[in-house]
TISEVEX-413436 format. One record per residue (C-alpha): residue number from 1; residue in one letter; x, y, z. Coordinates in pm, 1 decimal, padded with zeros to 6 digits, m for minus. Layout:
BEGIN
{rec NUM; "A"; {X; Y; Z}} ...
END
This chain:
BEGIN
{rec 1; "X"; {09131.4; 02699.7; m32154.6}} {rec 2; "X"; {09277.7; 02806.1; m31820.3}} {rec 3; "X"; {09188.5; 03156.1; m31701.0}} {rec 4; "X"; {09323.5; 03333.2; m31408.5}} {rec 5; "X"; {09183.0; 03644.0; m31183.6}} {rec 6; "X"; {09430.2; 03872.5; m31019.8}} {rec 7; "X"; {09253.0; 04071.5; m30757.0}} {rec 8; "X"; {08988.6; 03839.0; m30713.9}} {rec 9; "X"; {08855.8; 03956.1; m30402.9}} {rec 10; "X"; {08801.6; 04321.4; m30515.2}} {rec 11; "X"; {08493.7; 04477.9; m30666.5}} {rec 12; "X"; {08602.6; 04433.1; m31013.6}} {rec 13; "X"; {08728.3; 04070.7; m30929.3}} {rec 14; "X"; {08401.9; 03968.2; m30800.5}} {rec 15; "X"; {08239.6; 04122.6; m31119.5}} {rec 16; "X"; {08482.4; 03920.3; m31341.3}} {rec 17; "X"; {08324.0; 03602.4; m31153.5}} {rec 18; "X"; {07955.9; 03734.2; m31229.1}} {rec 19; "X"; {08034.8; 03825.2; m31577.0}} {rec 20; "X"; {08242.5; 03507.8; m31676.2}} {rec 21; "X"; {07940.6; 03312.8; m31503.0}} {rec 22; "X"; {07672.4; 03524.5; m31686.6}} {rec 23; "X"; {07842.8; 03491.9; m32041.3}} {rec 24; "X"; {07935.0; 03130.4; m31987.9}} {rec 25; "X"; {08282.0; 03223.8; m32094.0}} {rec 26; "X"; {08443.3; 02889.7; m32231.2}} {rec 27; "X"; {08703.0; 02752.3; m31965.6}} {rec 28; "X"; {08837.8; 02444.9; m31816.8}} {rec 29; "X"; {09040.9; 02577.7; m31543.0}} {rec 30; "X"; {09003.2; 02881.5; m31302.5}} {rec 31; "X"; {09244.7; 02996.2; m31066.2}} {rec 32; "X"; {09199.1; 03298.9; m30854.7}} {rec 33; "X"; {09500.3; 03530.9; m30699.4}} {rec 34; "X"; {09511.8; 03780.9; m30453.5}} {rec 35; "X"; {09717.2; 03992.6; m30173.6}} {rec 36; "X"; {09813.2; 03844.5; m29842.5}} {rec 37; "X"; {09502.6; 04015.0; m29696.0}} {rec 38; "X"; {09280.5; 03798.7; m29949.3}} {rec 39; "X"; {09469.6; 03458.3; m29994.3}} {rec 40; "X"; {09271.1; 03185.7; m29842.5}} {rec 41; "X"; {08904.7; 03365.0; m29896.4}} {rec 42; "X"; {08695.3; 03113.8; m30077.1}} {rec 43; "X"; {08457.4; 03223.9; m30363.5}} {rec 44; "X"; {08203.3; 02967.8; m30559.0}} {rec 45; "X"; {08200.5; 02970.9; m30922.8}} {rec 46; "X"; {07959.7; 02771.1; m31132.3}} {rec 47; "X"; {07892.3; 02545.2; m30795.2}} {rec 48; "X"; {08252.9; 02479.4; m30740.8}} {rec 49; "X"; {08454.3; 02650.2; m30444.2}} {rec 50; "X"; {08778.2; 02833.1; m30527.0}} {rec 51; "X"; {09048.7; 02951.0; m30273.5}} {rec 52; "X"; {09238.3; 03250.5; m30335.4}} {rec 53; "X"; {09604.8; 03199.7; m30386.8}} {rec 54; "X"; {09870.1; 03453.4; m30291.1}} {rec 55; "X"; {09995.5; 03633.9; m30585.1}} {rec 56; "X"; {10361.1; 03590.2; m30595.7}} {rec 57; "X"; {10669.8; 03587.1; m30823.6}} {rec 58; "X"; {10748.6; 03257.9; m30997.1}} {rec 59; "X"; {10572.7; 03033.9; m31235.1}} {rec 60; "X"; {10216.6; 03013.7; m31116.7}} {rec 61; "X"; {10107.7; 03148.9; m31452.3}} {rec 62; "X"; {10258.4; 02851.4; m31633.5}} {rec 63; "X"; {09957.9; 02712.2; m31831.3}} {rec 64; "X"; {09716.6; 03018.8; m31823.2}} {rec 65; "X"; {09572.7; 03133.8; m32132.9}} {rec 66; "X"; {09425.3; 03454.2; m32033.0}} {rec 67; "X"; {09484.0; 03631.8; m31707.8}} {rec 68; "X"; {09215.9; 03905.6; m31612.4}} {rec 69; "X"; {09409.7; 04151.1; m31367.3}} {rec 70; "X"; {09239.9; 04415.6; m31153.5}} {rec 71; "X"; {09494.1; 04464.8; m30852.7}} {rec 72; "X"; {09600.6; 04836.2; m30922.9}} {rec 73; "X"; {09883.4; 04974.8; m31137.9}} {rec 74; "X"; {10173.5; 04888.6; m30915.7}} {rec 75; "X"; {10066.6; 04521.4; m30895.6}} {rec 76; "X"; {10010.5; 04507.5; m31262.0}} {rec 77; "X"; {10373.9; 04651.0; m31327.9}} {rec 78; "X"; {10543.5; 04448.0; m31069.2}} {rec 79; "X"; {10384.0; 04099.6; m31186.3}} {rec 80; "X"; {10336.6; 04157.8; m31564.9}} {rec 81; "X"; {10642.9; 03940.0; m31646.9}} {rec 82; "X"; {10546.8; 03659.2; m31413.4}} {rec 83; "X"; {10213.1; 03646.1; m31573.5}} {rec 84; "X"; {10315.2; 03672.4; m31932.7}} {rec 85; "X"; {10646.2; 03498.6; m31956.5}} {rec 86; "X"; {10505.8; 03176.1; m32029.5}} {rec 87; "X"; {10246.7; 03278.0; m32284.3}} {rec 88; "X"; {09944.9; 03404.9; m32092.9}} {rec 89; "X"; {09774.7; 03723.4; m32220.1}} {rec 90; "X"; {09722.8; 03972.8; m31960.6}} {rec 91; "X"; {09401.1; 04180.5; m31988.9}} {rec 92; "X"; {09483.0; 04455.3; m31735.3}} {rec 93; "X"; {09211.6; 04683.9; m31586.0}} {rec 94; "X"; {09498.1; 04916.7; m31426.5}} {rec 95; "X"; {09623.4; 05214.8; m31588.3}} {rec 96; "X"; {09973.0; 05080.4; m31586.7}} {rec 97; "X"; {10003.7; 05020.6; m31960.3}} {rec 98; "X"; {09728.2; 05233.1; m32112.8}} {rec 99; "X"; {09961.5; 05439.6; m32265.7}} {rec 100; "X"; {10218.5; 05190.0; m32360.9}} {rec 101; "X"; {10297.2; 05214.4; m32741.3}} {rec 102; "X"; {10354.1; 04847.7; m32707.8}} {rec 103; "X"; {10014.1; 04772.3; m32525.3}} {rec 104; "X"; {09673.5; 04786.8; m32725.3}} {rec 105; "X"; {09405.1; 04986.7; m32542.3}} {rec 106; "X"; {09091.9; 04811.0; m32623.0}} {rec 107; "X"; {08727.1; 04853.0; m32618.5}} {rec 108; "X"; {08575.8; 04580.3; m32859.9}} {rec 109; "X"; {08289.3; 04799.8; m33021.2}} {rec 110; "X"; {08565.0; 05035.8; m33128.2}} {rec 111; "X"; {08894.7; 04855.9; m33194.9}} {rec 112; "X"; {08883.5; 04498.3; m33131.5}} {rec 113; "X"; {09125.4; 04440.0; m33391.7}} {rec 114; "X"; {09403.3; 04620.2; m33201.3}} {rec 115; "X"; {09397.7; 04330.9; m32953.0}} {rec 116; "X"; {09557.0; 04098.0; m33227.9}} {rec 117; "X"; {09911.8; 04320.5; m33201.5}} {rec 118; "X"; {10034.9; 04293.1; m32853.8}} {rec 119; "X"; {10415.8; 04258.1; m32845.7}} {rec 120; "X"; {10433.3; 04240.3; m32448.8}} {rec 121; "X"; {10134.5; 03995.3; m32433.9}} {rec 122; "X"; {09945.8; 04260.1; m32237.1}} {rec 123; "X"; {09603.8; 04437.3; m32364.5}} {rec 124; "X"; {09509.8; 04735.3; m32151.1}} {rec 125; "X"; {09140.3; 04803.3; m32056.5}} {rec 126; "X"; {09071.6; 05148.6; m32038.9}} {rec 127; "X"; {08932.7; 05405.5; m31804.0}} {rec 128; "X"; {08568.5; 05351.5; m31689.3}} {rec 129; "X"; {08434.7; 05668.7; m31815.4}} {rec 130; "X"; {08631.0; 05663.4; m32133.8}} {rec 131; "X"; {08514.1; 05307.2; m32223.0}} {rec 132; "X"; {08150.8; 05399.5; m32194.4}} {rec 133; "X"; {08188.4; 05729.3; m32384.1}} {rec 134; "X"; {08386.2; 05599.8; m32684.2}} {rec 135; "X"; {08125.9; 05316.2; m32715.0}} {rec 136; "X"; {07855.6; 05603.6; m32777.7}} {rec 137; "X"; {08074.8; 05820.8; m32979.4}} {rec 138; "X"; {08185.2; 05536.7; m33230.5}} {rec 139; "X"; {07867.0; 05520.0; m33452.0}} {rec 140; "X"; {07870.8; 05891.6; m33440.6}} {rec 141; "X"; {08230.7; 05903.7; m33580.4}} {rec 142; "X"; {08128.0; 05697.3; m33867.9}} {rec 143; "X"; {07866.7; 05965.3; m33954.6}} {rec 144; "X"; {08110.7; 06253.5; m33940.9}} {rec 145; "X"; {08467.6; 06294.6; m33771.3}} {rec 146; "X"; {08435.8; 06400.5; m33405.3}} {rec 147; "X"; {08684.3; 06739.7; m33381.1}} {rec 148; "X"; {08614.7; 06783.7; m33010.8}} {rec 149; "X"; {08467.0; 06645.9; m32701.1}} {rec 150; "X"; {08347.4; 06847.9; m32378.4}} {rec 151; "X"; {08229.8; 06615.5; m32096.7}} {rec 152; "X"; {08115.1; 06641.8; m31749.5}} {rec 153; "X"; {08124.7; 06310.2; m31570.8}} {rec 154; "X"; {07908.8; 06246.2; m31258.4}} {rec 155; "X"; {08086.4; 05931.6; m31122.4}} {rec 156; "X"; {07942.1; 05683.5; m30872.8}} {rec 157; "X"; {08127.3; 05558.5; m30557.2}} {rec 158; "X"; {08189.1; 05241.6; m30716.0}} {rec 159; "X"; {08450.2; 05402.0; m30912.2}} {rec 160; "X"; {08670.7; 05391.5; m30603.3}} {rec 161; "X"; {08587.4; 05008.8; m30520.7}} {rec 162; "X"; {08391.0; 04823.7; m30269.9}} {rec 163; "X"; {08512.9; 04980.3; m29976.5}} {rec 164; "X"; {08417.0; 05317.9; m30102.8}} {rec 165; "X"; {08080.8; 05204.4; m30186.2}} {rec 166; "X"; {08054.1; 05071.3; m29825.5}} {rec 167; "X"; {08169.1; 05403.4; m29683.3}} {rec 168; "X"; {07899.2; 05611.0; m29875.8}} {rec 169; "X"; {07652.1; 05397.7; m29738.7}} {rec 170; "X"; {07794.5; 05446.4; m29366.0}} {rec 171; "X"; {07815.9; 05800.1; m29435.7}} {rec 172; "X"; {07458.0; 05830.2; m29499.5}} {rec 173; "X"; {07370.3; 05626.9; m29191.8}} {rec 174; "X"; {07586.0; 05848.3; m28977.5}} {rec 175; "X"; {07449.2; 06194.8; m29115.5}} {rec 176; "X"; {07105.9; 06048.8; m29049.3}} {rec 177; "X"; {07203.9; 05924.3; m28696.8}} {rec 178; "X"; {07383.8; 06246.2; m28603.4}} {rec 179; "X"; {07714.8; 06060.0; m28563.5}} {rec 180; "X"; {08062.0; 06165.9; m28682.1}} {rec 181; "X"; {08100.6; 06114.7; m29043.4}} {rec 182; "X"; {08381.1; 05856.9; m29147.4}} {rec 183; "X"; {08598.2; 05986.3; m29448.2}} {rec 184; "X"; {08874.3; 05767.6; m29567.0}} {rec 185; "X"; {08821.9; 05682.4; m29914.4}} {rec 186; "X"; {08746.0; 06042.2; m30054.3}} {rec 187; "X"; {08908.1; 06376.7; m29973.1}} {rec 188; "X"; {08577.0; 06499.0; m29832.8}} {rec 189; "X"; {08222.1; 06354.4; m29701.5}} {rec 190; "X"; {08054.5; 06227.5; m30013.9}} {rec 191; "X"; {07690.6; 06182.8; m29866.1}} {rec 192; "X"; {07495.8; 06477.7; m29959.3}} {rec 193; "X"; {07771.6; 06623.7; m30155.7}} {rec 194; "X"; {07964.9; 06638.8; m30476.3}} {rec 195; "X"; {08344.2; 06647.7; m30517.7}} {rec 196; "X"; {08492.7; 06801.3; m30808.2}} {rec 197; "X"; {08801.8; 06586.5; m30817.6}} {rec 198; "X"; {08876.1; 06235.7; m30901.1}} {rec 199; "X"; {09243.9; 06115.0; m30874.6}} {rec 200; "X"; {09520.6; 06379.8; m30813.4}} {rec 201; "X"; {09579.4; 06698.4; m31004.9}} {rec 202; "X"; {09839.5; 06741.6; m31296.4}} {rec 203; "X"; {10038.4; 07060.1; m31380.1}} {rec 204; "X"; {09769.0; 07196.0; m31628.4}} {rec 205; "X"; {09499.4; 07200.6; m31374.2}} {rec 206; "X"; {09329.1; 06882.6; m31499.9}} {rec 207; "X"; {09316.1; 06567.2; m31273.6}} {rec 208; "X"; {09490.1; 06222.6; m31387.3}} {rec 209; "X"; {09104.5; 06105.6; m31447.6}} {rec 210; "X"; {09040.2; 06403.9; m31696.9}} {rec 211; "X"; {09378.0; 06344.4; m31867.5}} {rec 212; "X"; {09272.5; 05985.9; m31903.8}} {rec 213; "X"; {08988.2; 06071.3; m32116.8}} {rec 214; "X"; {09172.4; 06328.4; m32332.2}} {rec 215; "X"; {09457.6; 06074.9; m32418.8}} {rec 216; "X"; {09285.9; 05737.5; m32399.8}} {rec 217; "X"; {09006.3; 05843.8; m32641.9}} {rec 218; "X"; {09256.8; 05944.9; m32897.7}} {rec 219; "X"; {09445.6; 05607.4; m32875.5}} {rec 220; "X"; {09119.2; 05381.6; m32892.3}} {rec 221; "X"; {08969.0; 05579.8; m33166.6}} {rec 222; "X"; {09293.6; 05636.2; m33373.4}} {rec 223; "X"; {09181.0; 06003.3; m33371.9}} {rec 224; "X"; {09312.3; 06354.8; m33318.8}} {rec 225; "X"; {08996.0; 06446.1; m33150.4}} {rec 226; "X"; {09051.9; 06681.0; m32839.5}} {rec 227; "X"; {08856.9; 06607.4; m32521.0}} {rec 228; "X"; {08811.1; 06836.6; m32241.0}} {rec 229; "X"; {08684.3; 06675.4; m31919.3}} {rec 230; "X"; {08541.7; 06781.7; m31564.5}} {rec 231; "X"; {08507.0; 06480.8; m31364.8}} {rec 232; "X"; {08292.7; 06469.8; m31058.2}} {rec 233; "X"; {08229.0; 06211.1; m30799.2}} {rec 234; "X"; {07846.4; 06204.7; m30688.6}} {rec 235; "X"; {07685.9; 06031.2; m30395.8}} {rec 236; "X"; {07512.7; 05749.1; m30633.1}} {rec 237; "X"; {07630.0; 05415.5; m30535.8}} {rec 238; "X"; {07697.3; 05249.4; m30866.4}} {rec 239; "X"; {07668.2; 05340.8; m31232.9}} {rec 240; "X"; {07851.6; 05646.1; m31382.4}} {rec 241; "X"; {07665.0; 05934.5; m31580.6}} {rec 242; "X"; {07829.0; 06142.1; m31835.2}} {rec 243; "X"; {07705.7; 06491.3; m32032.6}} {rec 244; "X"; {07889.2; 06505.4; m32349.1}} {rec 245; "X"; {07898.4; 06748.5; m32603.9}} {rec 246; "X"; {08061.4; 06681.6; m32936.7}} {rec 247; "X"; {08155.9; 06894.1; m33244.1}} {rec 248; "X"; {08168.7; 06702.2; m33570.6}} {rec 249; "X"; {08306.6; 06820.2; m33909.5}} {rec 250; "X"; {07953.5; 06864.3; m34056.6}} {rec 251; "X"; {07653.3; 06914.5; m33888.3}} {rec 252; "X"; {07478.2; 06569.0; m33762.3}} {rec 253; "X"; {07100.2; 06585.0; m33715.1}} {rec 254; "X"; {06917.2; 06463.0; m33419.0}} {rec 255; "X"; {06763.3; 06190.0; m33615.0}} {rec 256; "X"; {07104.1; 06082.1; m33764.1}} {rec 257; "X"; {07249.3; 06051.2; m33432.2}} {rec 258; "X"; {06960.2; 05892.1; m33272.7}} {rec 259; "X"; {06950.1; 05602.8; m33557.5}} {rec 260; "X"; {07306.5; 05562.3; m33528.3}} {rec 261; "X"; {07300.7; 05520.6; m33163.3}} {rec 262; "X"; {06996.9; 05289.5; m33156.9}} {rec 263; "X"; {07173.4; 05046.0; m33420.3}} {rec 264; "X"; {07528.3; 05097.2; m33251.3}} {rec 265; "X"; {07685.8; 04795.6; m33067.4}} {rec 266; "X"; {07667.9; 04779.4; m32683.9}} {rec 267; "X"; {07422.5; 05090.7; m32679.7}} {rec 268; "X"; {07049.5; 05147.5; m32571.0}} {rec 269; "X"; {06872.9; 05456.7; m32671.6}} {rec 270; "X"; {06645.7; 05564.9; m32406.4}} {rec 271; "X"; {06528.7; 05900.7; m32542.6}} {rec 272; "X"; {06162.1; 05989.6; m32482.7}} {rec 273; "X"; {06194.6; 06315.9; m32258.4}} {rec 274; "X"; {05818.1; 06397.3; m32329.9}} {rec 275; "X"; {05750.3; 06068.6; m32102.8}} {rec 276; "X"; {06053.4; 06155.0; m31865.9}} {rec 277; "X"; {06241.8; 05858.4; m32014.4}} {rec 278; "X"; {06638.8; 05893.1; m31993.9}} {rec 279; "X"; {06895.2; 05707.1; m31849.0}} {rec 280; "X"; {06963.4; 05718.9; m31461.3}} {rec 281; "X"; {07218.5; 05511.9; m31257.4}} {rec 282; "X"; {06947.5; 05426.9; m31000.5}} {rec 283; "X"; {06775.6; 05189.0; m31259.3}} {rec 284; "X"; {07084.0; 05091.1; m31464.6}} {rec 285; "X"; {07329.5; 04905.3; m31235.8}} {rec 286; "X"; {07395.3; 04553.7; m31352.2}} {rec 287; "X"; {07332.4; 04629.6; m31720.1}} {rec 288; "X"; {07562.4; 04523.4; m32004.1}} {rec 289; "X"; {07496.5; 04824.3; m32229.2}} {rec 290; "X"; {07551.6; 05186.0; m32226.1}} {rec 291; "X"; {07215.8; 05378.9; m32208.4}} {rec 292; "X"; {07194.5; 05705.1; m32404.3}} {rec 293; "X"; {06906.3; 05994.0; m32401.4}} {rec 294; "X"; {06847.7; 06356.7; m32414.5}} {rec 295; "X"; {07032.4; 06381.9; m32766.1}} {rec 296; "X"; {06980.6; 06742.2; m32910.3}} {rec 297; "X"; {07152.0; 07003.3; m33114.1}} {rec 298; "X"; {07413.3; 07222.2; m32916.0}} {rec 299; "X"; {07278.2; 07579.6; m32898.8}} {rec 300; "X"; {07610.5; 07719.7; m32888.4}} {rec 301; "X"; {07797.4; 07522.7; m33179.4}} {rec 302; "X"; {07599.7; 07472.7; m33519.7}} {rec 303; "X"; {07822.2; 07137.9; m33571.2}} {rec 304; "X"; {07737.4; 07016.5; m33247.6}} {rec 305; "X"; {07527.2; 06770.0; m33051.4}} {rec 306; "X"; {07478.7; 06681.9; m32680.6}} {rec 307; "X"; {07368.2; 06390.6; m32513.1}} {rec 308; "X"; {07351.7; 06230.9; m32166.8}} {rec 309; "X"; {07471.5; 05855.9; m32105.0}} {rec 310; "X"; {07459.2; 05609.4; m31820.0}} {rec 311; "X"; {07676.6; 05284.8; m31781.6}} {rec 312; "X"; {07770.8; 05062.1; m31498.1}} {rec 313; "X"; {08141.7; 05134.0; m31428.7}} {rec 314; "X"; {08185.8; 04802.8; m31260.2}} {rec 315; "X"; {08050.3; 04599.3; m31550.3}} {rec 316; "X"; {08092.5; 04740.3; m31877.7}} {rec 317; "X"; {08342.4; 05006.0; m31748.0}} {rec 318; "X"; {08591.1; 04722.3; m31627.8}} {rec 319; "X"; {08479.5; 04344.2; m31611.7}} {rec 320; "X"; {08290.4; 04318.9; m31877.3}} {rec 321; "X"; {08486.5; 04495.2; m32125.4}} {rec 322; "X"; {08777.4; 04286.1; m32032.7}} {rec 323; "X"; {08569.5; 03951.5; m32072.4}} {rec 324; "X"; {08466.8; 04059.7; m32432.9}} {rec 325; "X"; {08833.8; 04119.8; m32501.3}} {rec 326; "X"; {08882.5; 03780.9; m32412.9}} {rec 327; "X"; {08589.1; 03634.8; m32612.3}} {rec 328; "X"; {08710.1; 03830.0; m32935.7}} {rec 329; "X"; {09067.3; 03668.8; m32872.7}} {rec 330; "X"; {08889.8; 03301.3; m32877.1}} {rec 331; "X"; {08666.9; 03382.1; m33177.9}} {rec 332; "X"; {08997.5; 03480.8; m33351.4}} {rec 333; "X"; {09169.5; 03177.9; m33262.2}} {rec 334; "X"; {09421.8; 03372.4; m33055.2}} {rec 335; "X"; {09333.7; 03147.1; m32765.5}} {rec 336; "X"; {09191.0; 02802.9; m32773.7}} 
END
C-alpha cells in the first residue's frame, strides 16, 4: 500500500499525517507533495523523516494506491489526470469535483457505497459544514424523510486554514496591545467580531459556502431535501458549530431523535441542558465525532426539530472523513 498526500504542509495536510498515525492506517510507503514554497520541508511520521516533493506533471504517482489531496480546487483540477492515470484513487478535499456527476461525494456514515463507483478515479470529500450536518441527519432521515433544513453555521478560523488561525491569534494580541490590526485572510477583522460571509456571493444572494450545503446535502443523502443556510465566520480557533432546524414528513419526538442520534455512527449525544451540558468548540477540538445537544421541538413547526452540533472542521470536516473513505476502500478490497 502506497499513500500520497498532496498539500502536505497545509492545515489539512498536517491533519492527514496525524489521523493516519492515530488510526494506524495500513500502508507500506508514504510520499508527500507540495508547492514550490513547501517542497523540501521535512516531516516526521511514525519515527521516519519524509521530505515534501515538488508537485509536478509526470509519472510521480505511478504505484500510488490512494492519494489524499488538499491543495485547493485549482491544483486538484490541474493534476487530477497525473494523479489518477496509473490507477491511484484520488480522494479530494477541494470543491473541484464535488458536483461532478461522475465523481461520488462521500460521507462514510451516510453513503459509503457510492465510493465503489468512480468513473474518473476520484472521490470527493464534501464541504466541512455539510459533512458534520449529514452525519447527524442520517439517523433522523431513517425515522422520517427530512423535507427541509434551515441552518446557521458558526465557523471557526480553522475553516480558512492554518494562516487564518495564526492571524486570529495575532489580531487578538494586536487589539490588546493597542496596535493596528492585521487583516489578510478575512474581509474584516475577525477578533471580537463575526462576519456573515464565507466565500463569495452568488447571484441569488447566498454565498458559495451556503450553496454548497444545499447542493451537497442532496447529493450525499440522495434526497430532494431543501436546505437554506446562513454561514457565519466566528472568532473561535478550531471546530465549527451549527444550529439546525429540520422539518420531517411526520413528527419526530425529542426522545426518538435523541435515541437515534445516540445510536448513530460517528455521533455523540451531549444533551443535558439542566446541567449546562451541551457541545462547545472550545472543548471539542481534536475529537473524531460530531457532538449534538439542545435537541428540542421547533415551536414554529409541528413537524420540526431543532438541534445544535459541533465538530472539528479540520478533523471530521476534512482529513478524518477522507481517511475513513480510504479505510472503506480497503475493507471492500478495492485497494490492498
